[in-house]
C-alpha positions in Angstrom: 84.0 92.8 118.9 85.0 94.3 115.6 82.1 95.2 113.4 82.2 93.9 109.8 81.2 96.1 106.9 79.9 94.8 103.6 82.8 93.5 101.4 85.3 93.1 104.2 85.7 89.4 103.6 86.2 89.8 100.0 88.6 92.6 100.4 90.5 90.7 103.0 90.8 87.8 100.6 92.1 89.8 97.9 94.6 91.3 100.2 95.8 88.1 101.6 99.6 87.5 100.9 100.3 85.3 98.0 102.4 82.2 99.3 105.2 81.4 96.9 105.4 78.0 95.5 108.1 75.9 97.2 111.5 75.6 95.4 111.5 73.1 92.6 114.0 70.5 91.3 114.7 68.8 88.1 117.2 65.8 87.9 118.1 64.2 84.6 119.8 61.0 83.6 122.3 62.5 81.4 126.0 62.7 80.7 127.3 66.1 82.1 128.1 67.7 78.6 124.9 66.7 77.0 123.0 68.0 80.0 124.7 71.4 79.8 124.3 71.5 76.1 120.6 71.1 76.4 120.3 74.2 78.7 119.8 77.6 77.5 122.5 80.2 77.5 122.8 82.2 80.9 119.9 80.1 82.4 121.4 79.2 85.9 122.5 81.4 88.7 125.1 79.3 90.4 127.2 76.1 89.6 128.2 73.8 92.4 129.7 70.5 91.4 132.1 67.6 92.3 133.1 65.9 89.0 133.8 62.3 89.0 137.4 62.6 88.0 139.1 59.5 86.6 142.8 60.7 86.7 143.7 59.6 90.2 142.0 56.3 90.1 143.5 55.5 86.8 146.9 56.6 87.8 147.0 55.0 91.2 144.8 52.0 90.1 143.4 51.7 93.6 139.9 50.7 92.7 138.5 47.3 93.6 134.8 47.1 93.9 132.0 49.3 95.1 133.3 52.7 94.1 135.3 52.7 91.1 135.4 48.8 90.2 138.3 46.8 88.9 140.5 48.4 86.4 141.6 46.2 83.5 138.2 44.2 83.5 135.9 44.7 80.5 133.0 46.9 82.1 135.3 47.8 85.0 132.3 46.6 87.3 132.0 50.1 88.4 129.3 51.5 90.7 129.3 54.7 88.5 131.1 55.9 85.4 133.8 58.4 85.9 134.3 61.6 83.8 137.1 61.4 81.3 139.0 64.3 82.6 141.6 64.7 79.9 142.2 68.4 79.2 140.3 68.5 76.0 137.1 67.0 77.6 137.5 69.3 80.6 137.7 72.4 78.4 134.4 71.3 76.8 132.8 70.9 80.1 134.2 74.4 81.4 133.1 76.1 78.2 129.5 74.8 78.5 129.5 75.8 82.2 130.4 79.3 81.2 127.7 79.4 78.5 124.9 78.4 80.8 125.9 80.6 83.9 124.3 84.1 84.0 126.6 87.1 84.1 127.8 88.2 87.5 127.4 84.8 89.1 129.6 82.2 90.8 130.9 78.7 90.2 132.5 76.3 92.7 134.2 73.2 91.3 135.7 70.6 93.4 139.0 68.8 92.9 141.1 66.0 94.3 144.8 66.4 94.5 145.6 64.8 91.2 142.9 66.6 89.2 143.9 69.9 90.9 147.4 69.8 89.5 146.3 68.3 86.1 143.2 70.4 85.4 142.9 73.1 87.9 144.6 75.7 85.9 142.1 75.3 83.0 139.4 77.0 85.0 141.2 80.3 84.4 140.7 80.0 80.7 136.9 80.4 81.2 136.3 82.0 84.4 137.9 84.7 86.8 139.4 82.4 89.6 139.0 84.1 93.0 140.6 81.5 95.2 140.7 78.0 96.4 138.8 76.8 99.4 140.1 73.7 101.3 137.5 71.2 102.4 138.9 69.8 105.7 137.2 66.4 106.1 138.3 66.2 109.7 138.7 62.4 109.5 141.6 60.8 107.8 141.1 59.0 104.5 143.1 56.6 102.3 146.6 57.2 101.1 149.7 55.4 100.3 151.9 58.2 101.6 150.4 60.9 103.6 146.7 60.0 104.4 144.3 62.2 102.7 142.2 64.5 104.7 141.2 67.2 102.4 139.9 68.3 99.0 140.2 71.6 97.1 137.3 73.8 95.7 138.1 76.2 93.2 135.8 79.4 93.5 135.5 81.5 90.4 133.1 84.1 88.8 131.6 85.1 85.5 131.7 88.8 85.7 131.6 90.5 89.1 129.6 89.4 92.2 130.3 90.0 95.9 129.9 87.2 98.4 126.7 87.3 100.5 128.6 86.2 103.5 132.0 87.7 104.4 132.5 85.6 107.7 133.6 82.3 105.9 137.2 81.3 106.0 138.9 79.6 103.1 139.2 76.3 105.2 135.8 74.5 105.7 135.8 71.9 108.4 133.0 69.5 107.7 133.3 65.9 108.7 133.1 63.6 105.8 130.3 61.0 105.8 130.8 57.4 106.9 128.6 54.6 105.6 126.7 56.8 103.2 124.0 55.5 100.9 126.0 56.8 97.9 129.8 55.9 97.6 131.0 59.4 97.1 128.2 61.3 99.0 129.3 64.8 100.0 127.8 66.4 103.2 125.1 68.8 102.5 126.9 71.4 104.8 129.8 71.7 102.2 127.2 72.9 99.6 125.3 75.0 102.1 128.4 77.1 102.5 128.4 77.7 98.6 124.8 78.5 98.5 124.9 80.8 101.5 127.9 82.7 100.1 126.8 83.0 96.5 123.1 82.7 96.1 119.8 84.4 96.9 116.4 82.9 97.4 114.9 82.3 94.0 118.2 81.7 92.3 118.6 78.3 90.1 121.4 76.1 91.3 122.9 73.8 88.9 125.1 70.5 89.4 126.1 68.5 86.4 127.5 65.7 88.6 124.7 65.7 91.3 125.3 62.1 92.5 123.1 61.7 95.6 121.6 65.1 95.5 123.4 66.8 98.4 123.9 69.9 96.4 120.1 69.8 95.7 119.3 69.8 99.3 121.6 72.6 100.0 119.8 74.6 97.2 116.3 73.9 98.6 117.4 74.9 102.2 118.6 78.2 100.7 115.2 78.9 99.0 116.6 78.2 95.6 115.5 75.9 92.7 117.7 73.1 91.7 118.7 71.4 88.4 121.1 68.7 88.1 122.1 65.4 86.2 124.0 62.3 86.6 125.0 59.7 84.1 124.0 56.9 86.5 120.2 56.1 86.7 120.6 54.6 90.1 122.0 58.0 91.5 119.4 59.9 89.8 116.7 57.5 91.5 118.4 58.2 95.0 118.5 61.9 94.3 115.1 62.3 93.2 113.6 60.4 96.2 115.7 62.3 98.5 114.8 65.7 97.2 111.1 64.7 96.9 111.0 63.6 100.5 113.0 66.6 101.7 110.5 68.9 99.8 107.4 67.0 101.3 108.7 66.7 104.8 111.7 68.9 105.4 113.6 65.8 106.4 116.6 64.7 104.6 116.6 60.7 104.5 120.3 60.4 103.7 121.4 63.0 106.5 118.7 63.1 109.2 120.2 66.2 110.8 118.7 68.1 107.8 
């Protein structure tokens, strides 16, 4: 038995390690531009986002119901509102992203094939574009000609920052989700790669189009805080419940594997 001397217990208590508070999250019901304008300059460490582009759907007029609604009807009967992705609006969005991102940090912006051709080059006006990552969804999607199986992710920086992981290719094979709770829900694994490559524990990850909160789950998994927004209150409720349950239990209710 080890003998105890006076004051040992109090000394041990004072020497006990401080357990850091779990990563927090903040999700707001706001338009992406209003949300970004409300953040202080250089206040976030990583931006990962999948904007709700309107260009492809309006151009092809494919929407009919649950996801993008019926084009031509008064309120469009949409599940969610799309971002008006004309070059002028997109430039405002990118300028605000640049303002809130800290120096020597990264940004990942997802594009479909239509928005990549119409808006992708604008990213160079605000960030140092380092490359394009291809998300291979593994399973075929819709398409009038070649069936779509991929999306693009523009990877860029504000200042200089090396990747934390150097083993990742520029094609990420992550199966798209079937029968997801949210109509355009992206796999957490997709955002996990971004967080693992560009964040450190304690960083603040930002997503102005957070949807179902997949990016938030990835941020919390990486030991980061998360701040995001979505214009649709239903999406915000889904994301808040999801991240709250994940924080409390470690289980992701929308992707049980997490």
